[in-house]
N, CA, C and O atoms as CSV, one atom per row, in Angstrom:
chain,resi,resn,atom,element,x,y,z
A,1,MET,N,N,-75.603,-174.610,-64.156
A,1,MET,CA,C,-74.539,-174.962,-64.888
A,1,MET,C,C,-74.110,-173.739,-65.797
A,1,MET,O,O,-72.939,-173.366,-65.861
A,2,LYS,N,N,-75.095,-173.171,-66.461
A,2,LYS,CA,C,-74.806,-172.051,-67.298
A,2,LYS,C,C,-74.242,-170.921,-66.521
A,2,LYS,O,O,-73.372,-170.207,-67.020
A,3,LYS,N,N,-74.696,-170.724,-65.321
A,3,LYS,CA,C,-74.343,-169.527,-64.430
A,3,LYS,C,C,-72.727,-169.844,-64.017
A,3,LYS,O,O,-71.881,-168.951,-64.058
A,4,ILE,N,N,-72.449,-171.069,-63.662
A,4,ILE,CA,C,-71.011,-171.357,-63.272
A,4,ILE,C,C,-70.160,-171.192,-64.481
A,4,ILE,O,O,-69.057,-170.668,-64.327
A,5,LEU,N,N,-70.553,-171.592,-65.716
A,5,LEU,CA,C,-69.803,-171.417,-66.883
A,5,LEU,C,C,-69.623,-170.067,-67.141
A,5,LEU,O,O,-68.466,-169.738,-67.402
A,6,ALA,N,N,-70.606,-169.062,-67.134
A,6,ALA,CA,C,-70.557,-167.742,-67.365
A,6,ALA,C,C,-69.603,-167.131,-66.369
A,6,ALA,O,O,-68.825,-166.273,-66.787
A,7,THR,N,N,-69.580,-167.468,-65.138
A,7,THR,CA,C,-68.753,-166.966,-64.067
A,7,THR,C,C,-67.281,-167.327,-64.377
A,7,THR,O,O,-66.349,-166.532,-64.253
A,8,ALA,N,N,-67.170,-168.587,-64.786
A,8,ALA,CA,C,-65.734,-169.069,-65.018
A,8,ALA,C,C,-65.142,-168.291,-66.257
A,8,ALA,O,O,-63.974,-167.903,-66.253
A,9,LEU,N,N,-66.005,-168.079,-67.327
A,9,LEU,CA,C,-65.549,-167.366,-68.478
A,9,LEU,C,C,-65.157,-165.924,-68.101
A,9,LEU,O,O,-64.113,-165.454,-68.554
A,10,THR,N,N,-65.924,-165.234,-67.323
A,10,THR,CA,C,-65.679,-163.936,-66.888
A,10,THR,C,C,-64.317,-163.914,-66.215
A,10,THR,O,O,-63.465,-163.078,-66.516
A,11,GLY,N,N,-64.135,-164.849,-65.299
A,11,GLY,CA,C,-62.979,-164.976,-64.478
A,11,GLY,C,C,-61.688,-165.086,-65.482
A,11,GLY,O,O,-60.676,-164.405,-65.313
A,12,LEU,N,N,-61.841,-165.975,-66.486
A,12,LEU,CA,C,-60.679,-166.167,-67.442
A,12,LEU,C,C,-60.506,-164.901,-68.202
A,12,LEU,O,O,-59.357,-164.524,-68.437
A,13,THR,N,N,-61.552,-164.185,-68.624
A,13,THR,CA,C,-61.366,-163.021,-69.388
A,13,THR,C,C,-60.687,-161.962,-68.412
A,13,THR,O,O,-59.752,-161.306,-68.871
A,14,LEU,N,N,-61.025,-161.784,-67.309
A,14,LEU,CA,C,-60.235,-160.942,-66.374
A,14,LEU,C,C,-58.903,-161.212,-66.199
A,14,LEU,O,O,-58.066,-160.309,-66.181
A,15,MET,N,N,-58.583,-162.562,-66.048
A,15,MET,CA,C,-57.236,-163.028,-65.976
A,15,MET,C,C,-56.369,-162.816,-67.169
A,15,MET,O,O,-55.171,-162.553,-67.061
A,16,ALA,N,N,-56.997,-162.937,-68.323
A,16,ALA,CA,C,-56.342,-162.818,-69.685
A,16,ALA,C,C,-56.009,-161.283,-69.750
A,16,ALA,O,O,-54.928,-160.927,-70.220
A,17,GLY,N,N,-56.852,-160.438,-69.320
A,17,GLY,CA,C,-56.692,-159.002,-69.338
A,17,GLY,C,C,-55.438,-158.620,-68.485
A,17,GLY,O,O,-54.557,-157.841,-68.850
A,18,SER,N,N,-55.488,-159.247,-67.363
A,18,SER,CA,C,-54.286,-158.934,-66.311
A,18,SER,C,C,-52.968,-159.372,-66.969
A,18,SER,O,O,-51.942,-158.692,-66.941
A,19,VAL,N,N,-53.091,-160.597,-67.578
A,19,VAL,CA,C,-51.821,-161.065,-68.257
A,19,VAL,C,C,-51.393,-160.156,-69.351
A,19,VAL,O,O,-50.199,-159.901,-69.510
A,20,LEU,N,N,-52.323,-159.656,-70.115
A,20,LEU,CA,C,-51.977,-158.796,-71.355
A,20,LEU,C,C,-51.318,-157.463,-70.622
A,20,LEU,O,O,-50.276,-157.003,-71.089
A,21,ALA,N,N,-51.906,-156.883,-69.530
A,21,ALA,CA,C,-51.437,-155.668,-68.973
A,21,ALA,C,C,-49.998,-155.973,-68.482
A,21,ALA,O,O,-49.076,-155.187,-68.700
A,22,ALA,N,N,-49.831,-157.193,-67.783
A,22,ALA,CA,C,-48.521,-157.359,-67.403
A,22,ALA,C,C,-47.500,-157.519,-68.527
A,22,ALA,O,O,-46.367,-157.068,-68.363
A,23,ASP,N,N,-47.826,-158.111,-69.610
A,23,ASP,CA,C,-47.002,-158.214,-70.813
A,23,ASP,C,C,-46.799,-156.765,-71.271
A,23,ASP,O,O,-45.685,-156.389,-71.634
A,24,GLY,N,N,-47.830,-155.969,-71.260
A,24,GLY,CA,C,-47.708,-154.542,-71.738
A,24,GLY,C,C,-46.860,-153.793,-70.828
A,24,GLY,O,O,-46.262,-152.820,-71.287
A,25,LYS,N,N,-46.720,-154.106,-69.601
A,25,LYS,CA,C,-45.833,-153.395,-68.636
A,25,LYS,C,C,-44.341,-153.689,-69.054
A,25,LYS,O,O,-43.494,-152.796,-69.073
A,26,ALA,N,N,-44.078,-154.984,-69.383
A,26,ALA,CA,C,-42.730,-155.454,-69.783
A,26,ALA,C,C,-42.413,-154.722,-71.132
A,26,ALA,O,O,-41.295,-154.228,-71.284
A,27,VAL,N,N,-43.309,-154.643,-72.061
A,27,VAL,CA,C,-43.049,-153.870,-73.342
A,27,VAL,C,C,-42.743,-152.384,-72.985
A,27,VAL,O,O,-41.757,-151.820,-73.462
A,28,PHE,N,N,-43.619,-151.753,-72.126
A,28,PHE,CA,C,-43.392,-150.373,-71.680
A,28,PHE,C,C,-42.037,-150.151,-71.184
A,28,PHE,O,O,-41.330,-149.237,-71.607
A,29,GLN,N,N,-41.634,-151.071,-70.193
A,29,GLN,CA,C,-40.387,-150.858,-69.731
A,29,GLN,C,C,-39.137,-151.181,-70.656
A,29,GLN,O,O,-38.167,-150.427,-70.726
A,30,SER,N,N,-39.242,-152.273,-71.301
A,30,SER,CA,C,-38.222,-152.552,-72.271
A,30,SER,C,C,-37.979,-151.732,-73.515
A,30,SER,O,O,-36.963,-151.888,-74.192
A,31,LYS,N,N,-38.882,-150.893,-73.796
A,31,LYS,CA,C,-38.841,-149.982,-74.929
A,31,LYS,C,C,-38.501,-148.461,-74.521
A,31,LYS,O,O,-38.425,-147.557,-75.353
A,32,GLY,N,N,-38.317,-148.301,-73.216
A,32,GLY,CA,C,-37.772,-147.040,-72.732
A,32,GLY,C,C,-38.919,-146.079,-72.369
A,32,GLY,O,O,-38.645,-144.902,-72.139
A,33,CYS,N,N,-40.135,-146.500,-72.307
A,33,CYS,CA,C,-41.227,-145.499,-72.206
A,33,CYS,C,C,-41.223,-144.917,-70.851
A,33,CYS,O,O,-41.831,-143.873,-70.612
A,34,THR,N,N,-40.501,-145.615,-69.887
A,34,THR,CA,C,-40.473,-145.144,-68.508
A,34,THR,C,C,-39.582,-143.875,-68.405
A,34,THR,O,O,-39.606,-143.235,-67.354
A,35,ALA,N,N,-38.805,-143.480,-69.427
A,35,ALA,CA,C,-37.993,-142.392,-69.494
A,35,ALA,C,C,-38.860,-141.125,-69.441
A,35,ALA,O,O,-38.423,-140.110,-68.898
A,36,CYS,N,N,-39.968,-141.164,-69.945
A,36,CYS,CA,C,-40.805,-140.115,-70.163
A,36,CYS,C,C,-42.267,-140.192,-69.468
A,36,CYS,O,O,-42.913,-139.159,-69.297
A,37,HIS,N,N,-42.668,-141.225,-69.148
A,37,HIS,CA,C,-44.008,-141.581,-68.631
A,37,HIS,C,C,-43.934,-142.331,-67.365
A,37,HIS,O,O,-43.240,-143.341,-67.256
A,38,GLN,N,N,-44.695,-141.810,-66.341
A,38,GLN,CA,C,-44.749,-142.479,-64.997
A,38,GLN,C,C,-46.286,-142.721,-64.809
A,38,GLN,O,O,-47.133,-142.045,-65.392
A,39,PRO,N,N,-46.568,-143.724,-63.961
A,39,PRO,CA,C,-48.055,-144.083,-63.755
A,39,PRO,C,C,-48.929,-142.900,-63.327
A,39,PRO,O,O,-50.003,-142.689,-63.891
A,40,GLN,N,N,-48.513,-142.191,-62.416
A,40,GLN,CA,C,-49.396,-141.159,-61.829
A,40,GLN,C,C,-48.967,-139.709,-61.825
A,40,GLN,O,O,-49.733,-138.814,-61.470
A,41,VAL,N,N,-47.774,-139.503,-62.212
A,41,VAL,CA,C,-47.180,-138.125,-62.309
A,41,VAL,C,C,-46.766,-137.768,-63.645
A,41,VAL,O,O,-46.154,-138.595,-64.321
A,42,ASP,N,N,-47.060,-136.530,-64.129
A,42,ASP,CA,C,-46.517,-135.892,-65.179
A,42,ASP,C,C,-45.051,-135.582,-64.993
A,42,ASP,O,O,-44.573,-134.992,-64.024
A,43,THR,N,N,-44.309,-136.116,-66.181
A,43,THR,CA,C,-42.824,-135.845,-66.061
A,43,THR,C,C,-42.515,-135.084,-67.451
A,43,THR,O,O,-43.094,-134.035,-67.729
A,44,VAL,N,N,-41.651,-135.626,-68.228
A,44,VAL,CA,C,-41.358,-135.182,-69.517
A,44,VAL,C,C,-42.565,-135.356,-70.408
A,44,VAL,O,O,-42.904,-134.546,-71.271
A,45,GLY,N,N,-43.194,-136.505,-70.115
A,45,GLY,CA,C,-44.479,-136.785,-70.773
A,45,GLY,C,C,-45.590,-137.005,-69.876
A,45,GLY,O,O,-45.378,-137.199,-68.679
A,46,PRO,N,N,-46.903,-136.989,-70.416
A,46,PRO,CA,C,-48.005,-137.044,-69.564
A,46,PRO,C,C,-47.996,-138.376,-68.689
A,46,PRO,O,O,-47.391,-139.343,-69.152
A,47,ALA,N,N,-48.570,-138.478,-67.567
A,47,ALA,CA,C,-48.714,-139.620,-66.690
A,47,ALA,C,C,-49.632,-140.669,-67.505
A,47,ALA,O,O,-50.477,-140.316,-68.328
A,48,LEU,N,N,-49.376,-141.879,-67.194
A,48,LEU,CA,C,-50.211,-142.951,-67.751
A,48,LEU,C,C,-51.670,-142.818,-67.349
A,48,LEU,O,O,-52.561,-143.240,-68.086
A,49,LYS,N,N,-51.913,-142.244,-66.205
A,49,LYS,CA,C,-53.257,-142.035,-65.658
A,49,LYS,C,C,-53.940,-141.072,-66.602
A,49,LYS,O,O,-55.106,-141.277,-66.942
A,50,LYS,N,N,-53.233,-139.992,-67.051
A,50,LYS,CA,C,-53.849,-138.956,-67.879
A,50,LYS,C,C,-54.070,-139.616,-69.265
A,50,LYS,O,O,-55.144,-139.379,-69.817
A,51,ILE,N,N,-53.269,-140.332,-69.821
A,51,ILE,CA,C,-53.338,-141.008,-71.121
A,51,ILE,C,C,-54.630,-141.843,-70.986
A,51,ILE,O,O,-55.570,-141.682,-71.764
A,52,ALA,N,N,-54.650,-142.754,-69.961
A,52,ALA,CA,C,-55.698,-143.707,-69.825
A,52,ALA,C,C,-57.113,-143.040,-69.761
A,52,ALA,O,O,-58.108,-143.505,-70.316
A,53,LYS,N,N,-57.081,-141.893,-69.015
A,53,LYS,CA,C,-58.367,-141.115,-69.011
A,53,LYS,C,C,-58.780,-140.665,-70.460
A,53,LYS,O,O,-59.938,-140.774,-70.864
A,54,ALA,N,N,-57.801,-140.177,-71.174
A,54,ALA,CA,C,-58.039,-139.600,-72.488
A,54,ALA,C,C,-58.500,-140.651,-73.461
A,54,ALA,O,O,-59.369,-140.385,-74.292
A,55,TYR,N,N,-57.953,-141.814,-73.381
A,55,TYR,CA,C,-58.303,-142.925,-74.293
A,55,TYR,C,C,-59.212,-143.979,-73.647
A,55,TYR,O,O,-59.256,-145.116,-74.116
A,56,ASP,N,N,-59.958,-143.609,-72.547
A,56,ASP,CA,C,-60.821,-144.627,-71.941
A,56,ASP,C,C,-61.837,-145.026,-72.901
A,56,ASP,O,O,-62.504,-144.184,-73.502
A,57,GLY,N,N,-61.990,-146.344,-73.078
A,57,GLY,CA,C,-62.940,-146.937,-74.008
A,57,GLY,C,C,-62.639,-146.699,-75.472
A,57,GLY,O,O,-63.492,-146.847,-76.347
A,58,LYS,N,N,-61.359,-146.315,-75.708
A,58,LYS,CA,C,-60.879,-146.026,-77.148
A,58,LYS,C,C,-59.562,-146.688,-77.355
A,58,LYS,O,O,-58.635,-146.013,-77.802
A,59,LYS,N,N,-59.389,-147.972,-77.065
A,59,LYS,CA,C,-58.254,-148.659,-77.262
A,59,LYS,C,C,-57.732,-148.640,-78.571
A,59,LYS,O,O,-56.516,-148.530,-78.734
A,60,GLU,N,N,-58.566,-148.743,-79.594
A,60,GLU,CA,C,-58.116,-148.782,-81.010
A,60,GLU,C,C,-57.570,-147.439,-81.424
A,60,GLU,O,O,-56.651,-147.351,-82.239
A,61,GLU,N,N,-58.174,-146.327,-80.824
A,61,GLU,CA,C,-57.539,-145.062,-81.060
A,61,GLU,C,C,-56.079,-144.886,-80.580
A,61,GLU,O,O,-55.197,-144.370,-81.266
A,62,LEU,N,N,-55.921,-145.364,-79.346
A,62,LEU,CA,C,-54.587,-145.512,-78.730
A,62,LEU,C,C,-53.580,-146.310,-79.572
A,62,LEU,O,O,-52.407,-145.951,-79.679
A,63,ILE,N,N,-54.036,-147.306,-80.114
A,63,ILE,CA,C,-53.208,-148.170,-80.875
A,63,ILE,C,C,-52.854,-147.479,-82.185
A,63,ILE,O,O,-51.703,-147.510,-82.621
A,64,LYS,N,N,-53.840,-146.860,-82.804
A,64,LYS,CA,C,-53.494,-145.994,-84.048
A,64,LYS,C,C,-52.453,-144.965,-83.775
A,64,LYS,O,O,-51.528,-144.771,-84.563
A,65,PHE,N,N,-52.603,-144.276,-82.612
A,65,PHE,CA,C,-51.526,-143.314,-82.215
A,65,PHE,C,C,-50.242,-143.963,-82.144
A,65,PHE,O,O,-49.300,-143.478,-82.769
A,66,LEU,N,N,-50.090,-145.061,-81.417
A,66,LEU,CA,C,-48.854,-145.736,-81.252
A,66,LEU,C,C,-48.164,-146.273,-82.488
A,66,LEU,O,O,-46.953,-146.466,-82.595
A,67,LYS,N,N,-49.131,-146.500,-83.451
A,67,LYS,CA,C,-48.620,-146.933,-84.840
A,67,LYS,C,C,-48.336,-145.694,-85.655
A,67,LYS,O,O,-47.877,-145.840,-86.788
A,68,GLY,N,N,-48.574,-144.460,-85.165
A,68,GLY,CA,C,-48.293,-143.316,-85.953
A,68,GLY,C,C,-49.310,-142.839,-86.999
A,68,GLY,O,O,-49.045,-142.063,-87.917
A,69,GLU,N,N,-50.546,-143.412,-86.744
A,69,GLU,CA,C,-51.633,-143.184,-87.671
A,69,GLU,C,C,-52.718,-142.223,-87.117
A,69,GLU,O,O,-53.754,-142.008,-87.745
A,70,ALA,N,N,-52.466,-141.704,-86.022
A,70,ALA,CA,C,-53.453,-140.684,-85.390
A,70,ALA,C,C,-52.735,-139.613,-84.679
A,70,ALA,O,O,-51.570,-139.724,-84.296
A,71,LYS,N,N,-53.466,-138.584,-84.521
A,71,LYS,CA,C,-52.739,-137.381,-83.743
A,71,LYS,C,C,-52.984,-137.684,-82.291
A,71,LYS,O,O,-53.918,-138.389,-81.909
A,72,PRO,N,N,-52.089,-137.108,-81.490
A,72,PRO,CA,C,-52.202,-137.290,-79.971
A,72,PRO,C,C,-53.380,-136.516,-79.348
A,72,PRO,O,O,-53.745,-135.412,-79.752
A,73,LYS,N,N,-53.953,-137.207,-78.307
A,73,LYS,CA,C,-55.075,-136.532,-77.650
A,73,LYS,C,C,-54.561,-135.939,-76.262
A,73,LYS,O,O,-55.303,-135.255,-75.558
A,74,VAL,N,N,-53.400,-136.205,-75.952
A,74,VAL,CA,C,-52.804,-135.718,-74.683
A,74,VAL,C,C,-51.619,-134.893,-74.995
A,74,VAL,O,O,-50.770,-135.399,-75.730
A,75,TRP,N,N,-51.426,-133.628,-74.519
A,75,TRP,CA,C,-50.317,-132.828,-74.770
A,75,TRP,C,C,-49.880,-132.772,-76.209
A,75,TRP,O,O,-48.712,-133.047,-76.484
A,76,PRO,N,N,-50.758,-132.425,-77.165
A,76,PRO,CA,C,-50.405,-132.334,-78.556
A,76,PRO,C,C,-49.224,-131.410,-78.867
A,76,PRO,O,O,-48.501,-131.602,-79.846
A,77,ASP,N,N,-49.041,-130.345,-77.956
A,77,ASP,CA,C,-48.016,-129.381,-78.134
A,77,ASP,C,C,-46.603,-129.919,-77.909
A,77,ASP,O,O,-45.620,-129.336,-78.365
A,78,LYS,N,N,-46.528,-131.018,-77.213
A,78,LYS,CA,C,-45.238,-131.787,-76.917
A,78,LYS,C,C,-44.989,-132.972,-77.739
A,78,LYS,O,O,-44.077,-133.751,-77.463
A,79,PHE,N,N,-45.802,-133.139,-78.781
A,79,PHE,CA,C,-45.848,-134.352,-79.685
A,79,PHE,C,C,-44.431,-134.467,-80.369
A,79,PHE,O,O,-43.967,-135.599,-80.502
A,80,PRO,N,N,-43.741,-133.426,-80.791
A,80,PRO,CA,C,-42.498,-133.643,-81.442
A,80,PRO,C,C,-41.669,-134.435,-80.656
A,80,PRO,O,O,-41.007,-135.316,-81.203
A,81,MET,N,N,-41.598,-134.240,-79.341
A,81,MET,CA,C,-40.702,-135.116,-78.478
A,81,MET,C,C,-41.070,-136.565,-78.592
A,81,MET,O,O,-40.209,-137.408,-78.343
A,82,MET,N,N,-42.234,-136.911,-78.934
A,82,MET,CA,C,-42.739,-138.341,-78.873
A,82,MET,C,C,-42.373,-138.918,-80.249
A,82,MET,O,O,-42.153,-140.125,-80.350
A,83,GLN,N,N,-42.300,-138.118,-81.288
A,83,GLN,CA,C,-42.205,-138.712,-82.640
A,83,GLN,C,C,-41.090,-139.729,-82.779
A,83,GLN,O,O,-41.340,-140.841,-83.244
A,84,PRO,N,N,-39.852,-139.384,-82.389
A,84,PRO,CA,C,-38.822,-140.459,-82.454
A,84,PRO,C,C,-39.204,-141.765,-81.764
A,84,PRO,O,O,-38.939,-142.827,-82.327
A,85,GLN,N,N,-39.781,-141.750,-80.639
A,85,GLN,CA,C,-40.259,-142.942,-80.026
A,85,GLN,C,C,-41.286,-143.730,-80.851
A,85,GLN,O,O,-41.326,-144.960,-80.818
A,86,LEU,N,N,-42.102,-142.990,-81.582
A,86,LEU,CA,C,-43.034,-143.648,-82.430
A,86,LEU,C,C,-42.450,-144.700,-83.515
A,86,LEU,O,O,-43.151,-145.575,-84.022
A,87,ASN,N,N,-41.088,-144.507,-83.806
A,87,ASN,CA,C,-40.524,-145.432,-84.737
A,87,ASN,C,C,-40.452,-146.804,-83.959
A,87,ASN,O,O,-40.539,-147.890,-84.534
A,88,THR,N,N,-40.293,-146.661,-82.662
A,88,THR,CA,C,-40.110,-147.999,-81.928
A,88,THR,C,C,-41.487,-148.598,-81.796
A,88,THR,O,O,-41.637,-149.798,-82.028
A,89,THR,N,N,-42.559,-147.794,-81.417
A,89,THR,CA,C,-43.838,-148.423,-81.218
A,89,THR,C,C,-44.478,-148.923,-82.480
A,89,THR,O,O,-45.271,-149.864,-82.472
A,90,LYS,N,N,-44.075,-148.195,-83.707
A,90,LYS,CA,C,-44.623,-148.667,-84.948
A,90,LYS,C,C,-44.120,-150.083,-85.290
A,90,LYS,O,O,-44.838,-150.901,-85.864
A,91,ALA,N,N,-42.853,-150.334,-84.913
A,91,ALA,CA,C,-42.325,-151.640,-85.186
A,91,ALA,C,C,-42.832,-152.835,-84.314
A,91,ALA,O,O,-42.467,-153.987,-84.552
A,92,LEU,N,N,-43.654,-152.532,-83.333
A,92,LEU,CA,C,-44.079,-153.555,-82.523
A,92,LEU,C,C,-45.079,-154.518,-83.115
A,92,LEU,O,O,-45.823,-154.099,-84.002
A,93,SER,N,N,-45.164,-155.725,-82.722
A,93,SER,CA,C,-46.144,-156.700,-83.307
A,93,SER,C,C,-47.617,-156.283,-82.899
A,93,SER,O,O,-47.783,-155.515,-81.952
A,94,LYS,N,N,-48.581,-156.743,-83.548
A,94,LYS,CA,C,-49.959,-156.370,-83.123
A,94,LYS,C,C,-50.213,-156.874,-81.605
A,94,LYS,O,O,-50.833,-156.152,-80.824
A,95,GLY,N,N,-49.739,-158.070,-81.235
A,95,GLY,CA,C,-49.924,-158.433,-79.924
A,95,GLY,C,C,-49.209,-157.615,-78.841
A,95,GLY,O,O,-49.713,-157.422,-77.735
A,96,ASP,N,N,-47.875,-157.091,-79.255
A,96,ASP,CA,C,-47.249,-156.147,-78.271
A,96,ASP,C,C,-47.972,-154.857,-78.202
A,96,ASP,O,O,-48.053,-154.236,-77.143
A,97,LEU,N,N,-48.526,-154.421,-79.366
A,97,LEU,CA,C,-49.240,-153.113,-79.345
A,97,LEU,C,C,-50.446,-153.257,-78.534
A,97,LEU,O,O,-50.728,-152.303,-77.808
A,98,GLU,N,N,-51.187,-154.256,-78.531
A,98,GLU,CA,C,-52.372,-154.502,-77.849
A,98,GLU,C,C,-52.171,-154.546,-76.353
A,98,GLU,O,O,-52.909,-153.967,-75.556
A,99,ALA,N,N,-51.029,-155.337,-76.004
A,99,ALA,CA,C,-50.668,-155.513,-74.638
A,99,ALA,C,C,-50.188,-154.131,-74.077
A,99,ALA,O,O,-50.553,-153.753,-72.963
A,100,LEU,N,N,-49.382,-153.405,-74.855
A,100,LEU,CA,C,-48.973,-152.098,-74.527
A,100,LEU,C,C,-50.209,-151.150,-74.101
A,100,LEU,O,O,-50.240,-150.521,-73.044
A,101,ALA,N,N,-51.169,-151.142,-75.031
A,101,ALA,CA,C,-52.434,-150.316,-74.882
A,101,ALA,C,C,-53.122,-150.713,-73.655
A,101,ALA,O,O,-53.553,-149.886,-72.851
A,102,ASP,N,N,-53.232,-152.048,-73.504
A,102,ASP,CA,C,-53.933,-152.532,-72.310
A,102,ASP,C,C,-53.296,-152.101,-70.972
A,102,ASP,O,O,-53.949,-151.757,-69.987
A,103,TYR,N,N,-51.968,-152.155,-71.040
A,103,TYR,CA,C,-51.241,-151.707,-69.766
A,103,TYR,C,C,-51.518,-150.167,-69.581
A,103,TYR,O,O,-51.871,-149.712,-68.492
A,104,ILE,N,N,-51.350,-149.436,-70.635
A,104,ILE,CA,C,-51.645,-147.989,-70.442
A,104,ILE,C,C,-52.860,-147.668,-69.906
A,104,ILE,O,O,-52.985,-146.890,-68.960
A,105,LEU,N,N,-53.937,-148.328,-70.564
A,105,LEU,CA,C,-55.246,-148.105,-70.208
A,105,LEU,C,C,-55.601,-148.673,-68.768
A,105,LEU,O,O,-56.574,-148.255,-68.140
A,106,SER,N,N,-54.788,-149.606,-68.312
A,106,SER,CA,C,-55.034,-150.133,-66.945
A,106,SER,C,C,-54.607,-149.131,-65.809
A,106,SER,O,O,-54.792,-149.443,-64.632
A,107,ASN,N,N,-54.027,-147.904,-66.163
A,107,ASN,CA,C,-53.545,-147.020,-65.151
A,107,ASN,C,C,-54.486,-145.891,-64.917
A,107,ASN,O,O,-54.141,-144.726,-65.115
A,108,LYS,N,N,-55.684,-146.228,-64.494
A,108,LYS,CA,C,-56.733,-145.246,-64.268
A,108,LYS,C,C,-56.661,-144.776,-62.898
A,108,LYS,O,O,-57.463,-143.936,-62.491
C-alpha cells in the first residue's frame, strides 16, 4: 500500500510540474519573451536550452534574476537589452514567476 501511495504521489508531482511548465509557457509567450528567446537556438537572446543549463538546479537564482535581484549568468554582455523586459517579469506574481522558471528550466 505504501509503495502504491508513493508511486501515485510521484506521478502527481510530475503532473504538477508539467502543468506549471505549461502555464510558464503561456506566461513566456504572453509577455513577449519569444521575441528574443527560442527553445534551442540563440537569436537576439540566448536559447532557453542554454539558460536552462546555466540555471540547472538553481531555480531560485533564476527567479531572482527575473525579479531583477541578481546578475545574469548567460550572456552578461547583452544584459542591457534584457533590462527593459525585467520591468515586465518583476511585476509577475510569485506563481507566474515560478511557472515561468519551471518552463525555462524544462528546456534542457
